[in-house]
Structure formats: C-alpha cells, structure tokens
C-alpha positions in Angstrom: 207.3 212.2 -54.2 207.5 209.9 -51.2 207.0 206.9 -53.4 210.3 205.6 -54.7 209.0 203.5 -57.5 212.1 201.6 -58.6 213.1 200.7 -55.0 209.6 199.8 -54.0 209.0 197.6 -57.0 212.3 195.7 -56.6 211.7 195.2 -52.9 208.3 193.8 -53.9 209.8 191.5 -56.5 212.2 190.2 -53.8 209.3 189.4 -51.5 207.3 187.8 -54.2 210.1 185.4 -55.2 210.8 184.6 -51.6 207.1 183.8 -50.9 206.4 182.0 -54.2 209.4 179.7 -54.5 209.5 176.6 -52.4 212.8 175.1 -53.4 212.5 175.0 -57.2 208.7 174.8 -57.3 206.4 177.8 -57.7 203.7 178.1 -55.1 200.3 179.4 -56.3 197.6 180.9 -54.2 197.7 183.1 -51.1 194.9 184.4 -48.9 192.4 182.7 -51.2 192.8 179.3 -52.8 194.3 179.5 -56.3 192.0 180.6 -59.0 192.3 182.1 -62.5 192.3 185.7 -61.3 194.6 185.3 -58.3 197.2 183.3 -60.3 197.1 186.0 -63.1 197.5 188.7 -60.4 200.5 186.9 -58.9 202.2 186.7 -62.3 201.3 190.2 -63.3 203.1 191.6 -60.2 206.4 190.7 -62.1 205.4 190.4 -65.8 203.4 193.6 -66.2 206.1 196.1 -64.9 208.7 194.2 -66.8 206.8 194.6 -70.1 205.9 198.3 -69.8 209.0 199.8 -68.0 212.0 199.7 -70.4 214.7 199.7 -67.6 213.1 196.8 -65.9 212.8 194.5 -68.9 213.5 190.9 -68.5 213.3 189.8 -72.1 216.7 191.1 -73.2 219.2 189.3 -71.0 222.2 191.5 -72.1 220.3 194.6 -70.9 218.9 193.3 -67.6 219.8 195.8 -64.9 222.1 194.6 -62.1 219.7 195.5 -59.3 217.0 193.5 -61.1 219.2 190.5 -61.4 220.1 190.8 -57.7 216.4 190.6 -56.5 215.4 187.9 -58.9 218.6 185.8 -58.4 216.5 182.9 -56.9 215.1 182.5 -60.4 218.5 182.2 -61.9 220.8 184.4 -64.0 219.8 186.8 -66.8 219.1 183.9 -69.2 217.3 181.7 -66.7 214.8 184.4 -65.6 212.9 184.8 -68.8 213.0 181.0 -69.3 211.5 180.5 -65.9 208.8 183.1 -66.6 208.0 181.3 -69.9 207.5 178.0 -68.1 205.3 179.6 -65.4 203.1 181.3 -68.0 202.7 178.0 -69.9 201.8 176.3 -66.6 199.2 179.0 -65.8 197.6 178.9 -69.2 197.4 175.1 -69.5 196.0 174.8 -65.9 193.1 177.1 -66.9 192.4 175.4 -70.2 189.6 172.8 -70.2 188.5 170.3 -72.8 186.3 173.0 -74.3 188.9 175.7 -74.3 190.3 178.5 -71.9 188.4 178.9 -68.6 188.0 182.1 -66.6 186.2 181.0 -63.5 186.0 183.2 -60.4 186.6 180.2 -58.1 187.5 181.1 -54.5 186.9 184.8 -55.2 183.1 184.1 -55.3 181.6 184.5 -51.8 178.2 183.1 -50.6 175.4 185.5 -49.6 174.2 182.9 -47.2 176.0 182.2 -44.0 177.3 178.6 -43.6 176.5 177.7 -47.2 179.4 177.6 -49.7 179.0 178.3 -53.5 178.4 175.1 -55.4 181.2 173.7 -57.6 179.1 174.7 -60.6 178.9 178.3 -59.4 182.7 178.4 -58.7 183.3 177.5 -62.4 181.3 180.5 -63.8 183.5 182.7 -66.0 183.8 186.2 -64.6 184.8 189.6 -66.1 187.7 190.1 -63.7 189.3 187.0 -65.1 188.7 188.1 -68.7 190.3 191.5 -68.0 193.3 190.2 -66.1 193.8 187.6 -68.9 193.9 190.4 -71.5 196.6 192.3 -69.6 198.6 189.2 -68.8 198.5 187.7 -72.3 199.6 191.0 -73.9 202.5 191.1 -71.5 203.2 187.4 -72.3 203.2 188.1 -76.1 205.5 191.1 -75.5 207.9 188.8 -73.5 207.8 186.2 -76.3 208.6 188.8 -79.0 211.5 190.3 -77.0 213.1 187.1 -75.8 212.5 185.5 -79.2 214.9 188.0 -80.8 217.7 186.3 -79.0 219.7 183.4 -80.6 218.2 180.5 -78.6 218.4 176.7 -78.6 215.8 174.8 -80.6 214.2 173.5 -77.4 213.7 177.1 -76.0 212.4 178.3 -79.4 209.9 175.4 -79.4 208.6 176.4 -75.9 208.3 180.1 -77.0 206.2 179.1 -80.0 204.0 176.9 -77.8 203.6 179.8 -75.4 202.7 182.2 -78.2 200.1 179.9 -79.6 198.3 179.2 -76.3 198.6 182.8 -75.1 196.9 183.9 -78.3 194.1 181.4 -77.8 193.5 182.6 -74.2 193.7 186.3 -75.3 191.1 185.7 -78.1 188.8 183.8 -75.7 189.1 186.6 -73.1 188.2 189.2 -75.7 185.1 187.2 -76.7 184.1 187.0 -73.0 184.4 190.8 -72.7 182.3 191.4 -75.8 179.6 189.1 -74.5 179.6 190.7 -71.0 178.8 194.2 -72.3 175.1 195.1 -71.6 172.5 197.8 -72.0 169.9 198.2 -69.3 166.8 199.9 -70.7 164.1 201.3 -68.4 161.3 203.9 -68.2 161.6 207.2 -66.3 159.0 206.1 -63.8 160.5 202.8 -63.0 162.6 202.4 -59.8 165.8 202.6 -61.9 164.6 205.6 -63.8 163.6 207.5 -60.6 166.9 206.8 -58.9 168.9 207.9 -62.0 166.9 211.1 -62.3 167.2 211.8 -58.6 171.0 211.3 -59.0 171.4 213.8 -61.8 168.8 216.4 -60.7 170.8 218.9 -58.6 168.0 221.6 -58.8 164.3 221.8 -58.2 163.3 221.0 -61.8 160.7 218.4 -62.5 161.8 214.8 -63.3 160.1 215.1 -66.7 162.2 218.2 -67.6 165.4 216.5 -66.3 164.6 213.3 -68.2 164.2 215.3 -71.5 167.6 217.1 -70.9 169.3 213.9 -70.1 167.9 212.1 -73.2 169.2 215.1 -75.2 172.7 214.9 -73.7 172.9 211.1 -74.4 171.4 211.3 -77.9 174.7 210.7 -79.7 175.6 207.8 -77.5 172.1 206.3 -77.9 172.4 206.5 -81.7 175.9 205.0 -81.7 174.7 202.0 -79.7 173.0 200.8 -83.0 176.5 200.0 -84.2 177.1 197.6 -81.3 176.1 194.3 -82.9 178.3 191.3 -82.0 177.6 189.6 -78.7 174.7 191.8 -77.6 171.0 191.1 -77.5 169.6 193.3 -80.3 166.1 193.5 -78.9 167.4 195.8 -76.1 169.2 198.0 -78.7 166.0 198.2 -80.8 163.9 199.1 -77.8 166.2 201.9 -76.9 166.5 203.4 -80.3 162.9 203.1 -81.3 161.4 204.5 -78.1 163.0 207.9 -77.3 161.3 208.1 -74.0 163.4 205.2 -72.6 166.4 205.9 -70.3 169.3 203.5 -70.1 172.7 202.7 -68.7 175.6 200.7 -70.3 178.7 198.9 -69.1 179.8 195.4 -68.1 178.0 192.9 -66.0 179.9 190.5 -63.8 180.2 187.6 -66.3 178.8 186.6 -69.7 175.3 188.1 -69.9 172.4 185.7 -69.6 171.0 186.8 -73.0 174.3 187.2 -74.8 174.4 185.6 -78.3 177.5 184.0 -79.6 180.1 186.2 -81.2 180.4 185.5 -84.9 183.6 187.5 -85.6 185.8 185.1 -83.7 185.5 181.7 -85.5 188.5 180.2 -83.6 186.5 180.3 -80.3 184.2 177.4 -81.0 182.7 176.8 -77.6 181.1 180.0 -76.3 179.5 179.1 -72.9 176.0 180.2 -72.1 175.9 183.3 -69.9 174.2 183.4 -66.5 174.9 187.0 -65.3 172.0 189.4 -65.2 172.1 191.9 -68.0 172.7 195.0 -65.9 176.0 196.9 -65.7 178.1 196.9 -62.5 180.4 199.8 -61.9 183.2 197.7 -60.5 183.2 195.2 -63.4 182.8 198.0 -65.9 186.0 199.7 -64.6 188.0 196.5 -64.5 186.9 195.5 -68.0 187.9 198.8 -69.3 191.3 198.7 -67.7 192.0 195.5 -69.6 190.5 196.8 -72.8 192.7 200.0 -72.6 195.8 197.8 -72.9 194.6 196.8 -76.3 195.2 200.3 -77.6 198.5 201.0 -75.8 201.6 202.0 -77.7 203.3 198.7 -76.8 200.5 196.7 -78.4 200.6 198.7 -81.6 204.4 199.0 -82.0 204.9 195.3 -81.4 201.9 194.3 -83.5 200.7 191.9 -80.7 197.1 191.4 -82.1 196.3 189.0 -85.0 193.5 189.7 -87.4 190.8 188.1 -85.4 191.9 189.9 -82.2 191.9 193.2 -84.1 188.3 192.7 -85.0 187.4 192.0 -81.4 189.5 194.9 -80.2 187.6 197.2 -82.6 184.2 196.0 -81.2 185.5 196.5 -77.7 186.9 200.0 -78.5 183.4 201.1 -79.6 181.9 199.8 -76.3 184.8 201.4 -74.3 184.3 204.8 -75.8 180.6 204.8 -75.5 180.8 203.7 -71.9 183.2 206.5 -71.0 181.0 209.0 -72.7 177.9 207.7 -70.9 179.2 207.7 -67.4 181.1 211.0 -67.8 177.8 212.6 -68.9 175.9 211.2 -66.0 178.6 212.1 -63.4 178.9 215.7 -64.6 175.3 216.3 -65.7 174.0 219.9 -65.2 175.3 223.3 -66.1 175.6 224.9 -62.7 176.3 224.1 -59.1 177.5 220.7 -57.8 177.8 217.8 -60.2 176.1 214.5 -59.3 179.5 213.0 -58.6 180.2 215.6 -55.9 177.2 214.5 -54.0 178.9 211.6 -52.1 178.2 208.7 -51.9 177.3 207.6 -55.4 173.9 205.8 -55.6 173.4 203.0 -58.2 170.1 202.4 -60.0 169.6 199.2 -57.9 169.6 201.5 -54.8 173.0 200.8 -53.3 175.1 203.7 -52.0 178.9 203.6 -51.5 181.9 205.9 -51.6 183.6 203.0 -53.4 181.1 203.5 -56.2 182.0 207.2 -56.3 185.7 206.2 -56.6 184.8 203.9 -59.5 183.0 206.7 -61.3 186.1 208.9 -61.0 188.1 206.2 -62.7 185.8 206.3 -65.7 185.9 210.1 -65.8 189.7 210.1 -65.7 189.8 207.7 -68.6 187.4 209.9 -70.5 189.7 212.9 -69.8 192.7 211.0 -71.2 190.7 210.0 -74.3 189.1 213.4 -75.1 191.5 215.9 -73.4 191.5 217.2 -69.9 189.0 219.8 -68.8 190.5 222.5 -66.7 187.2 222.9 -64.9 186.7 219.3 -63.9 190.2 218.5 -62.7 190.1 220.7 -59.6 186.7 219.2 -58.7 188.0 215.7 -59.0 191.0 216.6 -56.8 188.6 217.9 -54.1 186.6 214.6 -54.4 189.7 212.6 -53.8 190.7 214.6 -50.7 187.1 214.0 -49.3 187.1 210.3 -50.1 190.5 209.9 -48.4 189.3 211.7 -45.3 185.8 210.1 -45.1 187.2 206.6 -45.5 190.1 206.9 -43.1 192.9 206.7 -45.6 194.3 210.1 -44.8 192.7 210.6 -41.4 192.8 208.5 -38.3 190.0 205.9 -37.8 188.3 205.6 -34.4 188.1 202.1 -32.8 184.7 201.2 -34.2 184.8 203.5 -37.2 182.2 202.4 -39.8 184.5 203.5 -42.6 186.8 200.5 -41.9 184.3 198.3 -43.7 185.4 199.8 -47.0 188.8 198.2 -46.4 187.9 195.0 -44.6 185.8 193.0 -45.3 185.3 195.4 -48.2 182.3 196.6 -50.2 180.1 193.7 -51.0 178.2 193.5 -54.3 175.5 191.0 -55.0 176.0 189.1 -58.3 172.5 188.8 -59.8 172.0 185.6 -61.8 174.6 182.9 -61.1 172.4 179.8 -61.5 169.3 178.8 -59.7 171.0 176.0 -57.7 173.2 177.2 -54.9 173.3 180.4 -52.7 173.4 183.9 -54.0 176.9 185.0 -54.9 178.8 188.0 -53.6 182.0 189.8 -54.7 184.1 191.7 -52.2 185.9 194.9 -53.2 188.9 195.6 -50.9 190.9 197.8 -53.2 189.6 201.2 -52.0 193.1 202.6 -51.0 195.1 201.5 -54.0 192.3 202.6 -56.3 192.3 206.0 -54.7 196.0 206.3 -55.0 196.0 205.2 -58.7 193.3 207.8 -59.5 195.2 210.6 -57.7 198.4 209.8 -59.6 196.4 209.6 -62.8 194.9 213.0 -62.2 198.3 214.5 -61.4 199.6 213.2 -64.7 196.7 214.8 -66.5 197.0 218.1 -64.7 198.4 221.1 -66.5 198.4 223.3 -63.4 201.7 223.2 -61.5 200.1 224.1 -58.1 197.3 221.6 -58.4 199.8 218.9 -59.4 201.9 219.6 -56.4 198.8 219.4 -54.2 197.9 216.0 -55.8 201.4 214.7 -55.2 201.2 215.6 -51.6 197.8 213.8 -51.4 199.4 210.8 -53.1 202.1 210.8 -50.5 199.6 210.6 -47.7 197.7 207.7 -49.3 201.0 205.9 -50.0 202.0 206.3 -46.3 198.7 204.6 -45.4 199.2 201.7 -47.9 202.8 201.2 -46.8 201.7 200.7 -43.2 199.3 197.9 -44.4 202.2 195.7 -45.6 202.5 192.3 -43.9 205.3 192.6 -41.4 205.8 189.5 -39.3 205.9 186.4 -41.4 207.6 184.9 -44.4 205.1 186.9 -46.4 206.5 190.2 -45.1 206.7 192.9 -47.8 203.4 191.9 -49.5 199.9 193.1 -48.8 197.4 193.4 -47.0 197.3 193.6 -43.3 194.7 196.2 -42.5 195.0 195.7 -38.8 198.4 197.5 -38.9 196.4 200.7 -39.6 193.0 200.2 -38.0 193.1 199.7 -34.2 189.6 198.3 -34.2 190.8 195.2 -36.0 192.1 192.7 -33.5 193.2 190.0 -36.0 196.3 190.4 -38.2 196.3 188.7 -41.6 199.7 187.4 -42.6 198.6 185.6 -45.9 199.3 187.6 -49.1 196.4 189.0 -51.0 197.4 189.0 -54.7 194.3 191.0 -55.4 195.6 193.9 -53.3 199.3 193.4 -54.1 198.7 193.5 -57.8 196.8 196.8 -57.5 199.7 198.3 -55.5 201.9 197.3 -58.4 199.6 199.2 -60.8 200.0 202.3 -58.5 203.8 202.0 -58.6 203.7 201.8 -62.5 201.4 204.8 -62.5 203.8 206.7 -60.3 206.6 205.9 -62.8 204.4 207.3 -65.6 203.8 210.5 -63.6 207.6 210.9 -62.9 208.3 210.4 -66.6 205.6 212.9 -67.8 206.6 216.5 -68.6 206.0 218.9 -65.7 203.1 221.3 -66.2 204.3 224.8 -67.1 204.2 227.4 -64.3 203.5 230.8 -65.7 205.1 232.7 -62.8 208.1 230.4 -62.7 208.6 230.6 -66.4 208.4 234.4 -66.3 211.0 234.4 -63.4 213.3 232.1 -65.4 213.1 234.4 -68.5 214.0 237.4 -66.3 217.0 235.6 -64.8 218.1 234.3 -68.2 217.8 237.8 -69.6 220.1 239.3 -66.9 222.5 236.4 -67.4 222.6 237.1 -71.2 223.3 240.8 -70.4 226.1 240.2 -68.0 227.6 237.5 -70.2 227.6 239.7 -73.2 229.3 242.5 -71.2 232.0 240.1 -70.1 232.6 239.0 -73.7 233.2 242.7 -74.7 236.0 242.9 -72.1 237.5 239.5 -72.6 240.7 239.1 -74.7 239.6 237.5 -78.0 243.0 235.9 -78.7 243.5 234.6 -75.1 243.2 230.8 -75.0 243.8 230.4 -71.3 241.5 229.2 -68.5 239.3 232.3 -68.7 238.4 231.6 -72.3 237.6 228.0 -71.5 235.3 229.1 -68.6 233.5 231.5 -70.9 233.1 228.9 -73.6 231.7 226.4 -71.1 229.3 229.1 -69.8 228.1 229.9 -73.3 227.1 226.3 -73.9 225.4 226.0 -70.5 223.5 229.2 -71.1 222.3 228.0 -74.5 221.1 224.8 -72.8 219.3 226.8 -70.1 217.4 228.7 -72.8 216.4 225.4 -74.4 214.9 223.8 -71.3 213.5 227.0 -69.7 209.9 226.4 -71.0 209.7 222.8 -69.6 212.1 223.0 -66.6 212.4 226.6 -65.5 213.8 225.9 -62.1 216.7 223.9 -63.6 217.3 226.7 -66.1 217.4 229.2 -63.2 219.9 227.0 -61.3 222.2 226.9 -64.4 221.9 230.7 -64.9 222.7 231.3 -61.2 225.9 229.3 -61.5 226.9 231.3 -64.6 226.1 234.6 -62.8 228.2 233.6 -59.8 231.1 232.7 -62.1 230.8 236.0 -64.0 230.7 237.9 -60.7 233.9 236.3 -59.6 235.6 237.2 -62.9 234.3 240.8 -62.6 235.5 241.2 -59.0 238.9 239.7 -59.9 239.2 242.2 -62.8 238.3 245.1 -60.6 240.8 244.1 -57.9 243.5 243.7 -60.5 242.7 247.1 -61.9 242.8 248.7 -58.5 246.1 247.0 -57.7 247.7 248.2 -60.9 246.4 251.7 -60.2 
C-alpha cells in the first residue's frame, strides 16, 4: 500500500502540535471559528488513534514509543503528554458546558441559505447531530485515557484531575447519547405522495407498476416495520402507530440534523435533567444518519466492552441506540439493493433522496451504510464486487482518480462541497445550510473498509490499488506553504480551476483523513484473504520440499553432530513453520520452502561432487 500509516500519522501529529501550540497555550479553531464539533475534531486527531492503536498509546508512559515521543516533544516528556491531554480535554468539556448542562451547538459550521445574512446567535446555538456523534467518540477515547493513565502511581493532584475529567466526560457522553436518541426519526408517507413516488422510482429498476413495486417493498421491509414498534424512548409514537396500523404506508428512517421538533424527552436517562426542545424537521438526512451511526458504532467496539467504559445509564441508552442502528442499516441496505435481477438502485448514480435532491455524495453515503451492514451481518460475495465498481466510478466521475478540467462541475463536490438545507432551525433568521466537503476521505475510507471485508485476494488487490490512487489525490491536497503545512485541505493544489489557495486548516477534513489512516492500519492488521491458486501452489512446493528433505534425512549420518546436522535441524523447524502458516500466508511459506530447497540442493551437489572425487 502506498499509504504508510504510522509515518503519515506521526507526521500529522507533528504538524498538529506545531500549529496548535502558541508557546504554552493551545490554539483552538482553524478555517472556521471554534465550535463544539471543530474542537472535538482537533482533539480526536491525536486522542482517537492513541486510544485504538496499541503501539501509539499515550496513557502508559513507560510504553510510549520513541518516535511518538519525538513528534510530541513540544507537549513534554512521556509523563507530561497524557497530563497535557487531560487538561485540554477538561478545557474542551467545560467550555461547552452551559448552566443547563453540556452543549452541542453547530456554531460556525452552520451556513446561511441567504446571501449577506448570517445565522442568528440563537440559530448558532442549536444542538446538531455531528456534535453528538463526535462527542461520543471523543468521550469514549477520553474515558479510555483516564482508565489507562489512572493505573499509574500518580500524585494526589493528578488523581484529582483524572477523577474530575472522568465525571464531566461521563456527563457529556450521557447527554450526547440522549441527543442521538432524540434525533432518530421515522418519516411516514403514502405511495402517491411526492416522497412515495420518488422512493418507488428509485427502487423500480424494471417496467413493473408502482403498485406492484410498493407491495414488494412493503413485504421486504415488513420485519423492520414491525421492529420499529420496539423503538419507544425519545420518538414521537404517533408516527410509529401510523406506520404499524396502516400497512399501505411507506417510510424511511434515520437521523435528522438535530433533536427532532416533535421528540419527547428521554425517560431512561434521569441524570440529563434539561433536555432542550428540538427544532429539526422529523425527516432523515443521509449525511447525519451516517455520522450518527459512526459514533454509535464506537459504543459496541471491543475497547468499550473490555474496559467497561459505559455506566448503567449509558448502557440503557446504548441499547436503545443499537436497536435504531441495526434497523437503519437493514432499511437502507434493503432500499439500496432492492430487486432480484439487473442493476441495483445504488448502481444507478447519482442517488436521489425523497426530497428530490440528487448527488454522488449521497450515493457514497449509502455505500457507507451498506458496508456497515455487511460488517454486522456478514459480507455478501455478490455485493462486494458491485460496491467496488461503484467506488471506481465515483472516483472517476468526481475527479478523485481522474484529471479535472478547468471548469469541471465535479469540483463542486470538493469545494465548496455538497450543500444540504436544514429544514426547521427556528422561524427567526435565514434558512440554514450544511456543507459536505469530505467526499475524497469518505471515498477512501469506504474503499479501505471494503478491502478489509473482502475475501477475494484479487478483488482486495484491486481495491488497494484504488485506495492508493485516492490517497495520492488526498496527499496533494495538503497545505504546503504556511505554518499550517502538513494539515488539510487546500483543494487548489489539485484543481487548476481554483485560483485561491486556502492555508487555514480544516479540522473537519483533517480528522476524516485520520479516520482513513486508522482504517488503513485495520486493513494491514487484518488477515489476508486466502487465494485458492496460491494456496494450491504453496502446498505443491511444500510437498516437494518434504520429499527432498526426507530423502536427505535418509542419507544423513544420524550420529553426526556437526554443521550439516545443525543445518538440517534448522531446516526441519523452518519447514514445520511453513506448513503452519501456509493457509494464511502461502507466499511466505513458499519463500521459506524455496530457501530450504536451495540449501538441500547445495548439500546434494556437494555430496555428489565428493562421491565423484572419491571415485
């Protein structure tokens, strides 16, 4: 792989520390004014990899790697670094805690739909799903740091700060989980409504009538429809009742952009006493659905379970979110792959949402949901090659793996990005927009994710090559000529049509590159898929090696304890090892066997020469 994850991550850490430290003070904000999401993204660039990659851990000072210490030296030594992180995390959490509890405002990430009119201060303070999700991941990483560093013998003052951080991190995590529960929505509509007609047009890949397709779709979604009756806390029950009682209704599920306008308070989290009234329209958005589910997935990771990071209240909320998570994965995977023959709806690019917006970015978001569903329920050998083809097309169509022309319309997917209108958002003030500029890193993350799922060696190799092409594109977009060099994103480095370079760091983009690097590490650490032909070849080579080795043993002097006997004993151990690894690493087994065969051939030739000389 062209990506060298450890090197890239450490170089990135070096750049982050250089940019963020002004003397001894940490500088927040970047391209956008500081907000709860951007500050979390800035911290996650360091804290997240350190919490999930064992050899990059920062919570065990005695085990901190030398190269990690070198790049983080401005933060101090191996004892100073975790203490500095503890203080930064406390500062972050306390800054985004108001008189009524933790806040998750979108702030400067909100954009106005009306030129020349900025969002009002009240709008800027609206809680948003991105902040809930980022908070879940960051607080879990924080609690992991507290557990690891807390195992050290520390001074009473440090212990006190750790306990304080643990308490406020738990409070923020619980509030974020409540926010995610209350942001889950069900949109119910009739087949002849505008949403119904668009949905049926999307899934109908043949000439069948909409009535027939609607009936088949309702049948495919019947189990999910019935299970939605178990979704109780934080959801308007009238919508659920309408869906279950009227079988002719169609629906879609997922997360809206903030707390839903009709979301009731969650009664399974008594510690969250002030649950703010929601303003987001109760319809799902693909982007916020994917982001919500990325954060929710961290609740079920091995790290969370092994360390026991969730308290009883959080476990109840996690259970409620898991049900929503699984149902949502099942729903969108059913929609995206609906139909028994021909092209699936997902393959008909670009994806069209039920509010009649089309975008390749939406197609990419759908693939994210399908990949999570594959991870949950087991990979389908039929769907994986199709997904690989979609990724290749998306990379080409949107000028990630192909050259853009000067005025190429595909550039808009990268800058200013795909804009989505946030319905709701208070009556006072302009309409709100959210800009999606993460097309390239999301494409790379999905390709790496698919490669990890893939059980076909040839397909995996093709995906790795595709990932290399995307990574080359992303690398070229790094900021080059300012103090912020080494961070992202300067799209003008790649797209000639953009005349203005941007040398301010985007923590939104940079954090998503970090996610890609972590995903690349997961791919490298995953077992290689078994190649049938390579395995058969390895078995054939090992069989011949066994045969030649056994012949040599017949001729070797049993009582001889010289160099030859030592060589043969070493060869025997190596051959046994080659057999052990042949099923998972056939090429390595072949290399070991070849070395043994060459050694045995030299011994045989030497014996033959000696015999001819004696004769």
